[in-house]
C-alpha positions as CSV (number, residue, x, y, z in Angstrom):
1,M,5.1,-2.2,4.1
2,E,1.5,-1.6,3.6
3,H,1.5,-3.4,0.1
4,L,3.4,-6.5,1.7
5,N,1.0,-6.5,4.5
6,R,-2.0,-6.6,2.0
7,L,-0.3,-9.2,0.0
8,I,0.1,-11.6,2.9
9,K,-3.3,-11.0,4.0
10,T,-4.7,-11.9,0.7
11,S,-2.8,-15.0,0.4
12,L,-3.7,-16.2,3.9
13,K,-7.3,-15.5,3.2
14,G,-7.0,-17.8,0.3
15,L,-5.9,-20.6,2.6
16,G,-9.5,-20.7,3.9
17,A,-9.7,-23.3,6.8
18,N,-6.2,-24.7,6.0
19,K,-4.3,-22.2,8.1
20,T,-1.6,-24.3,9.9
21,P,1.7,-22.9,10.9
22,K,3.3,-24.7,8.2
23,A,1.0,-23.3,5.4
24,I,1.6,-19.8,7.2
25,S,5.3,-20.2,7.2
26,T,5.3,-21.4,3.5
27,A,3.0,-18.3,2.4
28,G,5.4,-16.0,4.2
29,R,8.5,-17.4,2.4
30,V,7.1,-17.0,-1.0
31,L,5.7,-13.5,-0.3
32,G,8.3,-11.7,-2.7
33,L,7.6,-14.1,-5.4
34,L,3.7,-14.1,-4.9
35,G,3.7,-10.6,-5.8
36,V,5.2,-11.0,-9.3
37,V,2.9,-14.0,-10.0
38,M,-0.4,-12.1,-9.0
39,D,0.7,-9.2,-11.3
40,N,1.5,-11.6,-14.2
41,F,-2.0,-13.4,-13.5
42,D,-3.7,-10.0,-13.5
43,S,-2.1,-9.0,-16.6
44,E,-2.7,-12.3,-18.5
45,T,-6.4,-12.4,-17.5
46,S,-6.9,-8.5,-18.4
47,V,-7.7,-7.6,-14.8
48,S,-7.5,-3.8,-14.5
49,K,-5.8,-2.3,-11.5
50,I,-7.9,-0.1,-9.3
51,S,-6.9,3.4,-9.3
52,G,-5.7,4.7,-6.0
53,S,-6.5,8.3,-7.0
54,H,-9.8,10.2,-6.7
55,R,-11.2,12.2,-9.7
56,I,-11.2,15.8,-9.6
57,A,-14.7,17.3,-8.3
58,S,-16.6,19.3,-10.9
59,I,-18.4,22.4,-9.7
60,D,-20.8,22.1,-12.6
61,R,-22.7,19.4,-11.2
62,D,-22.8,21.0,-7.7
63,L,-23.9,24.2,-9.0
64,S,-26.7,22.8,-11.0
65,L,-27.9,21.1,-8.0
66,L,-27.6,24.1,-5.6
67,L,-29.6,26.1,-8.4
68,K,-32.2,23.5,-8.6
69,Q,-32.8,23.4,-4.9
70,L,-32.6,27.2,-4.5
71,S,-35.4,27.9,-7.3
72,T,-37.9,25.9,-5.0
73,A,-36.4,27.2,-1.7
74,F,-37.3,30.8,-2.5
75,K,-40.7,30.1,-3.8
76,E,-43.5,31.7,-1.9
77,I,-46.1,29.1,-1.0
78,P,-49.8,30.6,-0.6
79,G,-50.9,30.0,3.0
80,R,-47.5,29.1,4.5
81,F,-46.0,31.8,6.7
82,H,-44.9,32.3,10.1
83,Y,-46.5,34.8,12.4
84,S,-43.0,36.6,13.1
85,F,-42.2,36.7,9.5
86,P,-45.2,37.3,7.6
87,K,-43.3,38.5,4.4
88,P,-39.9,37.3,3.5
89,R,-37.6,40.1,3.0
90,H,-34.3,38.4,2.0
91,P,-32.9,39.8,-1.3
92,L,-32.8,36.3,-3.2
93,Y,-36.6,36.3,-2.9
94,E,-36.6,39.0,-5.4
95,K,-34.1,37.6,-7.9
96,T,-34.7,35.3,-11.2
97,L,-32.9,31.8,-11.3
98,N,-30.2,33.2,-13.8
99,E,-29.6,36.3,-11.5
100,I,-28.9,33.8,-8.4
101,Q,-26.4,32.0,-10.8
102,V,-24.6,35.1,-11.8
103,Y,-24.4,36.0,-8.1
104,I,-23.0,32.6,-7.1
105,M,-20.6,32.6,-9.9
106,D,-19.3,36.0,-8.9
107,H,-18.7,35.0,-5.3
108,V,-17.4,31.5,-5.5
109,N,-13.6,31.2,-5.2
110,F,-12.2,28.6,-7.4
């Protein structure tokens, strides 16, 4: 039903300002044939169909972005501190980037 709905909307949009009751009725009658004609036209003109599926997300790109941001997040900046937390005590401050990557890979569920 959704495909027919899209098809009739596309054909009515093509009428532009010429949307009269007779033109709309004609478009409704040729609805079944119009789909075949549009598919043939697309194949003749080599128009590729838009895929309705999404690609599978890759964790590699996300992981590299996370590691890049973590490498700057745990750097100590001279002169920048909070009086309540004068020295950071999080265990990740003492780890190298490779150790953080191993930790993440060990704790991520695929």
